[in-house]
C-alpha positions as CSV (number, residue, x, y, z in Angstrom):
1,M,-29.4,6.7,-48.4
2,L,-28.2,10.7,-49.1
3,L,-31.4,12.9,-49.5
4,L,-30.7,16.6,-50.8
5,H,-33.5,19.5,-50.2
6,C,-33.3,22.9,-50.7
7,S,-36.0,24.4,-48.2
8,M,-36.4,23.3,-44.9
9,S,-40.0,23.8,-44.4
10,Y,-40.7,21.5,-47.8
11,F,-38.5,18.9,-46.6
12,L,-40.4,18.9,-43.3
13,L,-43.8,18.9,-45.5
14,L,-42.3,16.0,-47.4
15,L,-41.1,13.9,-45.3
16,P,-42.2,13.1,-42.0
17,F,-39.8,11.5,-39.8
18,S,-42.5,8.5,-38.7
19,S,-42.1,7.2,-41.8
20,W,-40.5,7.2,-45.3
21,T,-43.8,8.6,-47.6
22,Q,-41.8,9.2,-51.1
23,K,-39.8,6.3,-53.0
24,L,-36.2,8.0,-52.6
25,P,-33.7,7.4,-55.5
26,T,-31.9,3.9,-55.2
27,R,-28.4,3.3,-55.5
28,D,-29.0,0.5,-58.4
29,E,-27.5,1.8,-61.6
30,E,-29.8,0.4,-64.3
31,L,-33.1,1.8,-62.3
32,F,-31.2,5.1,-61.4
33,Q,-30.6,6.2,-65.1
34,M,-34.2,5.4,-65.1
35,Q,-35.3,7.7,-62.1
36,I,-33.1,10.6,-63.5
37,Q,-34.8,10.3,-67.2
38,D,-38.3,11.2,-65.4
39,K,-38.0,14.5,-64.1
40,T,-41.8,14.2,-62.1
41,F,-39.8,11.8,-59.9
42,F,-37.7,14.6,-58.8
43,H,-40.5,17.5,-58.6
44,D,-42.4,15.6,-56.4
45,S,-39.8,14.6,-54.0
46,S,-37.0,17.5,-54.0
47,V,-34.5,14.6,-53.7
48,I,-31.3,14.3,-55.4
49,P,-29.7,10.7,-55.2
50,D,-26.8,9.8,-53.1
51,G,-23.4,10.2,-55.0
52,A,-24.1,12.6,-57.8
53,E,-23.1,16.3,-58.3
54,I,-25.7,18.9,-58.6
55,S,-25.3,22.6,-59.9
56,S,-27.3,25.4,-59.0
57,Y,-27.5,29.0,-58.3
58,L,-26.9,31.9,-55.6
59,F,-28.4,35.3,-55.3
60,R,-26.2,37.5,-53.8
61,E,-26.7,38.3,-50.2
62,T,-29.3,35.6,-50.5
63,P,-28.4,32.4,-48.6
64,K,-29.0,28.7,-50.1
65,R,-29.8,26.0,-47.6
66,F,-29.5,22.3,-48.7
67,F,-30.4,19.4,-46.1
68,F,-29.6,15.4,-45.9
69,V,-30.7,12.6,-44.1
70,V,-28.1,10.3,-42.6
71,E,-29.8,7.1,-41.3
72,E,-27.0,5.3,-39.4
73,D,-24.0,6.2,-37.0
74,N,-20.8,5.3,-38.4
75,T,-21.5,6.1,-41.9
76,P,-18.9,7.7,-44.4
77,L,-19.3,11.1,-45.6
78,A,-17.8,13.1,-48.3
79,V,-19.2,16.6,-49.0
80,T,-17.9,18.5,-52.3
81,V,-18.2,22.2,-52.5
82,T,-17.2,23.8,-56.4
83,P,-17.3,27.6,-56.6
84,C,-17.9,29.0,-60.0
85,D,-17.2,32.8,-60.8
86,A,-17.2,33.9,-57.2
87,P,-16.2,33.1,-53.8
88,L,-18.3,31.3,-51.3
89,E,-19.0,31.5,-47.4
90,W,-20.2,27.6,-46.5
91,K,-20.9,25.8,-43.7
92,L,-21.6,22.2,-42.7
93,S,-23.7,21.2,-39.6
94,L,-25.6,18.3,-37.9
95,Q,-28.7,18.3,-35.9
96,E,-30.3,15.5,-34.3
97,L,-33.1,13.6,-36.0
98,P,-36.6,14.6,-34.0
99,E,-37.7,11.5,-32.1
100,E,-40.5,9.7,-33.6
101,S,-42.7,10.0,-30.7
102,S,-43.6,11.1,-27.2
103,G,-42.8,8.0,-26.0
104,E,-46.3,8.6,-24.1
105,S,-48.8,7.9,-26.8
106,S,-49.7,4.6,-29.0
107,G,-46.7,5.3,-31.1
108,E,-48.5,7.7,-33.4
109,P,-45.9,10.4,-34.4
110,E,-45.7,13.8,-33.2
111,P,-47.7,16.5,-34.9
112,L,-45.8,18.0,-38.0
113,E,-45.8,21.5,-36.3
114,Q,-44.0,20.2,-33.4
115,Q,-41.6,18.1,-35.3
116,K,-40.4,21.3,-37.4
117,Q,-40.4,23.7,-34.7
118,Q,-38.0,21.2,-33.1
119,I,-35.6,21.3,-35.7
120,I,-35.9,24.9,-36.6
121,N,-35.1,25.9,-32.9
122,E,-32.1,23.6,-32.8
123,E,-28.9,25.6,-34.2
124,G,-26.9,22.5,-34.6
125,T,-23.3,21.5,-34.4
126,E,-21.2,23.5,-36.5
127,L,-18.9,20.4,-38.4
128,F,-17.1,22.5,-41.3
129,S,-16.6,25.9,-42.5
130,Y,-15.3,27.9,-45.5
131,R,-14.6,30.8,-47.0
132,G,-12.9,31.2,-50.5
133,N,-13.0,30.6,-54.4
134,D,-11.2,26.7,-53.9
135,V,-12.8,23.5,-54.3
136,E,-13.1,22.6,-50.9
137,Y,-14.0,19.1,-49.0
138,F,-15.5,18.2,-46.1
139,V,-14.6,14.1,-45.7
140,S,-15.7,12.2,-42.4
141,S,-15.0,8.0,-42.2
142,S,-17.8,7.9,-39.6
143,S,-20.1,10.2,-39.0
144,P,-23.5,10.0,-37.1
145,S,-27.2,9.7,-37.9
146,G,-28.8,13.0,-38.6
147,L,-29.8,15.7,-40.1
148,Y,-27.1,17.5,-42.1
149,Q,-27.5,21.1,-43.4
150,L,-25.2,23.0,-45.8
151,E,-25.9,26.6,-46.3
152,L,-23.9,28.4,-48.5
153,L,-24.0,32.7,-49.2
154,S,-22.4,34.9,-51.9
155,T,-21.5,37.9,-50.7
156,E,-19.6,39.5,-54.4
157,K,-22.4,38.2,-57.2
158,D,-25.0,36.2,-58.0
159,T,-23.1,33.0,-58.7
160,H,-22.9,29.5,-59.9
161,F,-21.7,26.6,-57.6
162,K,-21.6,23.0,-57.4
163,V,-22.3,20.7,-54.2
164,Y,-21.2,16.5,-53.9
165,A,-21.9,14.5,-51.7
166,T,-22.1,10.7,-50.7
167,T,-22.4,8.0,-47.8
168,T,-19.7,6.0,-50.1
169,P,-16.7,7.9,-50.8
170,E,-14.7,4.6,-51.4
171,S,-16.4,3.2,-54.2
172,D,-18.1,6.1,-55.8
173,Q,-14.5,8.5,-56.6
174,P,-16.3,10.3,-59.3
175,Y,-13.5,12.6,-59.4
176,P,-10.6,11.5,-61.9
177,E,-7.2,11.0,-59.7
178,L,-4.6,13.6,-59.9
179,P,-1.3,12.2,-60.3
180,Y,1.6,12.7,-57.6
181,D,2.4,15.6,-59.1
182,P,0.0,17.4,-60.8
183,R,2.0,20.5,-62.6
184,V,1.5,21.4,-65.8
185,D,5.0,21.5,-68.2
186,V,5.6,23.8,-71.1
187,T,8.2,21.8,-73.3
188,S,8.6,24.1,-76.1
189,L,7.4,27.7,-76.6
190,G,7.5,29.8,-79.7
191,R,6.5,32.9,-81.2
192,T,3.2,31.7,-81.8
193,T,2.9,28.3,-80.3
194,V,3.0,26.7,-76.9
195,T,3.6,22.9,-76.2
196,L,2.3,21.5,-73.0
197,A,2.8,18.0,-70.9
198,W,1.4,16.5,-68.0
199,K,1.6,13.2,-66.4
200,P,-1.9,10.9,-67.0
201,S,-4.0,10.6,-64.3
202,P,-3.9,7.6,-62.2
203,T,-7.7,6.9,-63.0
204,A,-6.7,6.5,-66.5
205,S,-3.5,5.0,-66.5
206,L,-3.9,2.1,-63.1
207,L,-7.9,2.2,-63.2
208,K,-8.6,2.0,-67.0
209,Q,-11.1,4.5,-66.9
210,P,-11.9,6.6,-69.4
211,V,-10.7,10.1,-68.7
212,Q,-10.3,12.8,-71.2
213,Y,-8.2,16.3,-71.1
214,C,-9.4,19.9,-72.1
215,V,-7.3,22.6,-72.2
216,V,-8.1,26.0,-71.3
217,I,-6.2,28.9,-73.0
218,N,-6.8,32.6,-71.9
219,K,-4.8,35.8,-70.9
220,E,-6.2,36.6,-67.5
221,H,-5.3,34.1,-64.8
222,N,-5.3,30.9,-63.8
223,F,-8.6,28.8,-63.4
224,K,-9.5,26.3,-60.1
225,S,-12.5,24.2,-61.8
226,L,-14.2,23.5,-64.7
227,C,-17.3,24.9,-63.4
228,A,-15.2,28.3,-62.9
229,V,-14.5,27.7,-67.3
230,E,-17.9,27.7,-67.8
231,A,-19.0,30.5,-66.3
232,K,-17.0,32.6,-67.7
233,Q,-18.1,31.2,-70.7
234,N,-21.3,31.8,-70.2
235,V,-20.7,35.3,-70.3
236,D,-20.2,35.3,-73.9
237,D,-23.8,34.4,-74.3
238,A,-26.5,37.2,-74.7
239,F,-27.2,37.1,-70.5
240,M,-30.4,37.7,-69.0
241,M,-30.1,39.4,-65.5
242,A,-31.2,37.7,-62.7
243,P,-34.7,38.4,-61.2
244,K,-34.8,39.9,-57.9
245,P,-36.1,37.4,-55.1
246,G,-39.5,38.0,-54.2
247,L,-41.0,39.3,-58.0
248,D,-43.2,37.8,-59.8
249,F,-41.5,35.1,-62.2
250,S,-43.0,31.7,-63.8
251,P,-41.4,28.6,-62.8
252,F,-40.9,27.8,-66.6
253,D,-39.2,30.8,-68.1
254,F,-36.9,30.6,-64.9
255,A,-36.3,27.1,-65.2
256,Y,-33.8,27.9,-67.9
257,F,-32.0,30.5,-66.2
258,G,-28.2,30.5,-64.8
259,F,-27.7,26.6,-65.5
260,S,-25.2,24.9,-68.0
261,S,-26.8,23.8,-71.2
262,N,-26.6,20.2,-72.8
263,S,-24.8,21.6,-75.8
264,N,-21.2,22.2,-75.6
265,S,-20.1,25.1,-73.9
266,G,-18.2,26.4,-76.9
267,K,-21.6,27.1,-79.0
268,E,-23.6,29.7,-78.5
269,R,-26.7,29.4,-76.2
270,S,-29.8,31.3,-76.7
271,F,-31.7,32.1,-73.3
272,L,-36.0,32.9,-73.3
273,K,-36.7,36.4,-73.6
274,S,-38.1,37.3,-70.4
275,S,-41.4,39.6,-70.3
276,S,-40.8,43.4,-69.4
277,K,-43.3,42.8,-66.4
278,F,-41.3,41.1,-64.7
279,G,-38.7,43.7,-65.2
280,R,-35.6,41.9,-66.6
281,H,-33.2,42.7,-69.5
282,I,-31.1,41.8,-71.9
283,Y,-27.3,42.8,-71.5
284,S,-24.8,43.2,-74.3
285,K,-22.6,40.6,-75.3
286,P,-18.9,41.6,-74.2
287,K,-16.2,39.6,-75.7
288,V,-14.3,36.6,-73.7
289,D,-10.6,36.1,-75.0
290,L,-10.9,32.7,-73.8
291,E,-10.9,29.0,-75.3
292,K,-11.6,25.7,-73.9
293,I,-10.6,22.4,-76.3
294,C,-10.5,18.8,-75.2
295,I,-8.3,16.5,-76.8
296,G,-9.5,13.0,-75.4
297,N,-6.9,10.9,-73.8
298,K,-3.4,12.7,-74.8
299,N,-1.4,14.4,-72.3
300,I,1.0,16.7,-74.7
301,F,-0.7,19.1,-76.7
302,T,0.6,22.4,-79.1
303,V,-1.4,25.8,-78.8
304,S,-0.8,27.4,-81.9
305,E,-2.2,30.6,-83.6
306,L,-1.3,32.4,-80.4
307,K,0.3,36.2,-80.3
308,P,3.8,37.2,-80.1
309,D,5.3,38.6,-77.0
310,T,2.0,37.6,-75.3
311,Q,1.2,36.1,-71.8
312,Y,-1.1,33.3,-71.6
313,Y,-2.5,31.2,-68.7
314,F,-3.1,27.2,-69.3
315,D,-5.1,25.0,-67.4
316,I,-5.7,21.0,-67.8
317,F,-8.5,19.3,-66.8
318,A,-9.4,15.5,-66.3
319,V,-12.8,15.1,-67.1
320,N,-14.7,11.7,-65.6
321,V,-16.1,10.6,-69.2
322,N,-17.6,7.3,-67.9
323,T,-21.0,8.6,-68.1
324,N,-22.0,12.3,-70.5
325,M,-25.2,13.0,-69.1
326,N,-26.3,16.6,-67.3
327,T,-30.0,16.2,-66.4
328,Q,-31.7,19.2,-65.3
329,Y,-34.6,18.8,-62.0
330,Y,-36.7,21.4,-61.0
331,F,-37.2,22.0,-57.2
332,D,-40.1,24.6,-56.2
333,I,-39.6,27.4,-58.2
334,F,-35.9,27.2,-59.2
335,A,-33.6,24.5,-61.1
336,V,-30.8,22.0,-60.7
337,N,-28.6,20.1,-62.6
338,V,-27.6,16.3,-61.8
339,N,-23.7,16.1,-63.2
340,T,-22.5,13.3,-63.5
341,N,-19.8,14.3,-65.9
342,M,-17.1,15.5,-63.5
343,S,-13.5,17.1,-63.5
344,T,-10.9,17.7,-61.1
345,A,-8.1,20.6,-62.0
346,Y,-4.0,20.5,-62.7
347,V,-1.8,22.8,-61.3
348,G,-2.1,25.4,-64.1
349,T,0.5,27.3,-65.5
350,F,1.8,30.4,-67.7
351,A,3.9,31.5,-70.5
352,R,4.8,34.5,-72.3
353,T,5.1,33.8,-76.2
354,K,8.6,35.0,-77.7
355,E,9.2,38.5,-79.5
356,E,8.9,38.6,-83.3
357,A,12.2,38.8,-84.6
358,K,13.3,42.5,-84.7
359,Q,12.9,43.8,-88.1
360,K,16.3,45.6,-89.4
361,T,14.9,49.4,-90.8
362,I,16.3,50.5,-93.9
363,D,17.6,53.8,-94.0
364,L,16.5,55.7,-97.3
365,K,18.8,58.1,-99.0
366,D,17.9,61.5,-100.2
367,G,17.4,61.1,-104.4
368,K,18.3,57.3,-104.2
369,V,16.4,54.3,-105.6
370,T,16.0,51.5,-103.0
371,D,14.7,48.1,-104.0
372,V,12.9,46.3,-101.4
373,F,11.8,42.5,-101.3
374,I,8.7,41.0,-98.7
375,K,7.5,37.8,-98.0
376,R,4.2,36.7,-98.3
377,K,2.5,38.6,-95.9
378,G,5.2,40.0,-94.5
379,S,6.5,43.9,-94.0
380,K,9.5,45.9,-94.1
381,F,10.2,49.4,-92.6
382,L,12.0,52.1,-93.8
383,R,13.0,55.5,-92.4
384,F,13.8,58.5,-93.8
385,A,15.4,61.7,-92.2
386,P,16.1,64.3,-94.6
387,V,19.5,66.6,-93.7
388,S,17.4,70.1,-93.9
389,S,13.9,70.8,-93.6
390,H,11.8,71.7,-97.0
391,Q,8.4,72.7,-97.9
392,K,7.6,68.9,-99.1
393,V,9.1,65.3,-99.9
394,T,8.1,63.0,-102.5
395,F,7.9,59.3,-102.2
396,F,7.8,57.8,-105.4
397,V,6.9,53.9,-104.8
398,H,7.2,50.9,-108.1
399,S,5.3,48.0,-107.5
400,C,6.9,45.3,-109.5
401,L,4.4,42.7,-108.7
402,D,1.0,42.5,-107.2
403,A,-0.5,45.8,-104.9
404,V,1.2,46.6,-101.3
405,Q,0.2,48.5,-98.4
406,I,2.1,51.5,-97.9
407,Q,1.6,53.4,-94.5
408,A,3.9,56.8,-93.7
409,R,4.1,58.3,-90.6
410,R,5.7,61.8,-89.8
411,D,7.5,61.8,-86.1
412,G,4.4,58.8,-85.3
413,K,1.8,60.8,-86.6
414,L,-0.3,58.8,-89.8
415,L,0.1,60.4,-92.5
416,L,-0.6,57.5,-95.0
417,S,-2.0,54.4,-96.1
418,Q,-3.0,53.2,-98.6
419,N,-2.7,50.2,-101.4
420,V,0.1,50.8,-104.3
421,E,-0.6,48.9,-108.0
422,G,2.2,50.0,-110.3
423,V,4.1,53.3,-110.2
424,R,2.3,56.3,-107.4
425,Q,4.2,59.4,-106.3
426,F,3.3,60.8,-102.8
427,Q,4.1,64.2,-101.8
428,L,3.8,65.2,-98.0
429,R,4.6,68.9,-96.2
430,D,7.7,68.5,-94.8
431,K,8.8,70.0,-91.2
432,P,12.0,71.2,-89.7
433,K,13.8,67.9,-88.1
434,A,10.9,65.4,-89.1
435,K,11.6,61.7,-89.3
436,Y,9.7,59.7,-91.4
437,L,8.8,56.1,-91.0
438,I,7.4,54.0,-93.8
439,R,6.1,50.7,-93.2
440,L,5.1,48.6,-96.6
441,K,3.4,45.7,-96.0
442,G,3.1,42.4,-99.0
443,N,0.0,41.0,-99.7
444,K,-1.7,37.1,-99.1
445,K,-1.1,36.0,-102.8
446,G,2.6,36.1,-102.5
447,A,6.6,37.8,-102.0
448,S,6.2,41.4,-103.3
449,M,8.9,43.0,-104.9
450,L,9.1,47.0,-105.2
451,K,11.2,50.3,-106.2
452,I,10.8,53.2,-103.5
453,L,12.9,56.4,-104.0
454,A,12.1,59.7,-101.3
455,T,13.5,62.8,-102.2
456,T,13.0,66.4,-100.8
457,R,13.8,67.4,-104.8
458,P,10.8,65.9,-106.5
459,N,11.6,67.4,-110.1
460,K,14.6,65.5,-110.5
461,Q,12.7,62.7,-110.9
462,S,14.2,58.9,-111.2
463,F,10.7,57.4,-112.1
464,P,9.0,57.9,-115.4
465,S,5.5,59.3,-115.5
466,L,3.0,56.8,-116.5
467,P,-0.5,56.6,-118.2
468,E,-3.5,55.5,-115.7
469,D,-3.5,52.2,-118.3
470,T,-0.4,50.4,-119.5
471,R,-1.9,48.0,-121.4
472,I,-0.6,47.5,-124.9
473,K,-3.2,46.6,-127.8
474,A,-3.3,44.8,-130.7
475,F,-5.1,45.1,-134.3
476,D,-6.6,41.8,-135.0
477,K,-7.3,43.0,-138.9
478,L,-3.7,44.5,-139.2
479,R,-2.2,40.9,-138.2
480,T,-0.4,38.8,-141.1
481,C,1.5,36.3,-141.5
482,S,4.7,38.4,-140.7
483,S,3.7,41.2,-138.8
484,V,1.4,42.4,-136.1
485,T,0.5,45.9,-134.6
486,V,0.2,47.7,-131.2
487,A,-0.5,50.7,-129.8
488,W,-0.1,51.9,-126.2
489,L,-0.6,55.3,-124.2
490,G,1.8,58.1,-122.7
491,T,1.7,61.2,-121.0
492,Q,2.5,65.0,-121.5
493,E,6.1,64.1,-120.6
494,R,8.6,63.1,-122.9
495,N,10.1,59.6,-122.4
496,K,12.0,56.8,-124.1
497,F,9.9,53.6,-125.2
498,C,11.7,50.4,-126.1
499,I,9.4,47.3,-127.6
500,Y,10.7,44.1,-126.9
501,R,9.6,40.8,-128.6
502,K,9.9,36.8,-128.0
503,E,8.8,33.6,-129.4
504,V,6.9,31.6,-126.9
505,D,5.0,27.8,-127.3
506,D,1.6,27.9,-128.3
507,N,0.9,25.8,-125.0
508,Y,2.1,29.6,-123.2
509,N,-0.3,30.3,-120.7
510,E,-1.6,33.1,-118.2
511,E,0.2,31.5,-115.2
512,Q,3.8,31.7,-117.3
513,K,3.0,35.3,-118.3
514,K,2.1,36.2,-114.8
515,R,5.5,35.1,-113.4
516,E,6.8,37.5,-115.8
517,Q,5.4,40.2,-114.9
518,N,8.0,41.7,-112.8
519,Q,7.9,45.0,-113.9
520,C,10.9,46.3,-111.9
521,L,13.2,44.0,-114.6
522,G,14.6,46.6,-117.0
523,P,15.1,46.0,-120.4
524,E,18.7,45.6,-119.4
525,M,17.9,41.9,-118.8
526,R,16.7,41.3,-122.6
527,K,18.9,39.4,-125.0
528,K,20.2,41.8,-127.8
529,S,18.3,39.7,-130.5
530,E,14.9,40.3,-128.6
531,K,14.7,43.9,-129.1
532,V,12.7,45.8,-132.0
533,L,12.8,49.4,-131.6
534,C,13.2,52.3,-129.0
535,K,11.3,56.0,-129.7
536,Y,10.8,58.8,-128.3
537,F,7.0,60.6,-128.1
538,H,4.8,62.7,-126.3
539,S,1.8,64.6,-126.4
540,Q,0.7,67.8,-125.0
541,N,-2.9,66.8,-125.5
542,I,-3.3,64.3,-123.2
543,Q,-6.1,62.6,-125.1
544,K,-3.8,62.1,-128.3
545,A,-1.1,60.7,-126.4
546,V,-0.8,57.3,-127.9
547,T,1.5,56.1,-130.5
548,T,1.3,52.4,-132.8
549,E,4.2,50.4,-134.0
550,T,4.1,47.4,-136.4
551,I,6.7,44.8,-135.6
552,K,7.9,43.0,-138.7
553,G,10.0,40.2,-139.5
554,L,7.7,37.4,-137.5
555,Q,7.2,33.6,-138.6
556,P,3.4,33.0,-139.9
557,G,1.2,30.9,-137.0
558,K,3.8,31.4,-134.3
559,S,3.3,33.1,-131.1
560,Y,5.2,36.3,-129.5
561,L,4.9,38.0,-126.0
562,L,5.6,41.6,-126.7
563,D,6.3,44.2,-124.2
564,V,6.8,47.7,-123.6
565,Y,9.9,49.4,-121.5
566,V,9.4,53.3,-120.7
567,I,12.8,55.1,-119.4
568,G,12.1,58.1,-117.2
569,H,15.2,60.8,-117.1
570,G,16.9,59.4,-114.6
571,G,17.4,55.7,-116.6
572,H,14.7,53.9,-114.0
573,S,12.1,52.1,-116.7
574,V,9.2,50.8,-115.7
575,K,7.2,47.6,-118.0
576,Y,4.1,48.2,-119.7
577,Q,1.6,44.8,-119.1
578,S,3.0,41.9,-121.6
579,K,1.0,41.4,-124.6
580,L,0.4,37.9,-125.9
581,V,0.0,37.8,-130.1
582,K,0.4,35.3,-132.9
583,T,0.6,35.8,-136.2
584,R,-1.9,34.3,-139.0
585,K,-0.6,30.9,-140.2
586,F,-2.3,31.3,-143.4
587,C,-2.1,34.7,-145.6
C-alpha cells in the first residue's frame, strides 16, 4: 500500500504508526472509483491512492515534500516525476519507520512528539536525485519498508509538475508503451502541408488497450511531455499571479489556481477573480502559437494550413484513454489533481515547409499597355524603371472584372495602397533613378483581369477618361415594339462612343450577364451585325455631358443586351455596364 502526503507534521498528526486510524484507499477498482468521487474521503486523510498520477504546483525556491509508506520489505516500487513548464530538482530518500513502542512499556505507543522528533532528526538515505526537465524515473524491483520522502524544488519559476508512484508497477502500466522505433517521420512535405507517420504503440497493437494519439504543432521547440504542452496552452488564458507563500488567502479560491481543468485544453478557461486585498493581479493575455489535435487511433496525419517557408515542430503523444477522469482533491490549503488519463511522448521531429513558387516580375515599358491575369486570391508583381527621371510618373489601371488591390512602392517605400474598379489613374512624384514595384492582388470571388500602363508622359493617354457612373439608362415610356431609347454619361474630353446590340433569350439572367462584363474586351471582338453606330461627343459643362440614342429595327417582344464602348485617343477601349432591354410585344 502506497501513501503520499505533503506535510510531514500533518502526516504525523493523521497517521500514528501504532495503528492506521484513517481508512486508506483501496486497490479494488469499483470501490476506488467510488472513493475518488468523494472529496471528503481524501480531504480528511490527505492521501493519494497507490498507482495514481497526481498534478501539483511549486512556487519558485519553495521546496515541496511528498511522503509515502512502504509497509513490507521486498516491495516493488516505481516513481515517475514529470516537469511541466520548468526544470525541477528532485530527490527520493528513505527513512526507517519509528518503532511502535519503547520496548519497556505495556505496548502503548510512544508519545506523538517523540515519534515526530525521531523522524525529523533522521536525514534518511538518499536513493535517487535528478535535475532537469526530462521525464525521469526511479524503479526498484525490491524496496525495503520505510517512510519514503520525495522532495521537489523549482529554481527558475513557479511551475506545475506531475508525480506517479506505485508498488505494483508490473500490473499497472498506466503509461502507453512506445514502439521499438519511437521516432516521428515526415513522409510528405508541401508549401502548406506536412504529413506525419509513426509506429503504433504496443499497448494498442498488442495489448489491445484503448490508446489515442495527440499531435502538437508549434514554431518554437519540441515538447517532452503532454503536461508541458498543456502548461504552455494555459499561458493563453487570463492567468492570475501566484499568491506568495504566507499571504492570507482562502482555500476556496486558491483551489482552482494553477491546476489543469476538466475541459478540453483547446477551450478558453476562466479563473476566479481574486480579491484585491490579497495583492493578486490579472495578467494580459499573450498569444501562444501552439495547437494540439487528438486524432483517435490513427498513426498517420496530415497537418494543413501551414505557412510556406516556415519551420514547425511536431510531437506525438500516446494517451491512455482506458479511463477519462481528472479529479481534484484538496490538501491543507492547496489542491492536487489525481489523473488517470496518462500519456507517453514519441521522439518529436521538425520540418520547414516549402517556399512559395517565386513569381516572375513583369517589366512595364513606358507608354505601353500590359495585360495581366490574376488567379483567385492570387497576386502579380510588376516593375517599372524609367530610363530618365521626370517630375511625375502616371499609372493607368483598368480592372476588367471585379475590384483588385494595387500597391505601389518606390525603392521599397510604400506610396499607394487602394482597391481599383473600372479605370483609375494614379500620379506619383518621381525621383532620379527610382524603381517602382507594383503588386496587384486579386479578390476572393474569382480570377481577375486588368490592363495597366505606366508612363512618364501622361498627356499622351492610351486610356479614355470615364465618368463616375458608367451605367446605361433605358427610358421605359419611350419603348416601342421596334425601338428603345437609352442614355449614358460622357466627360469633358472628346471621345468616340460605339453602341452594340445582341438579341438574347427571355430567360437571360444576371449570372449570364455577369460573365459578359469583361470591360477589357473591345468592339473588335463583336460581330459587325451587332454594331448600331459610333459617334463623338463631349461637353465642357460636366452636368450636361450626357447623350441619348434611339436604337431602331428591333423585333416586338424580344430581349436585347446593349453595350456602349468608349475609345480613347490611343485606341484603348472601355465598355460601360451592359443593359438588358425588351421591346413591347403589342403596340
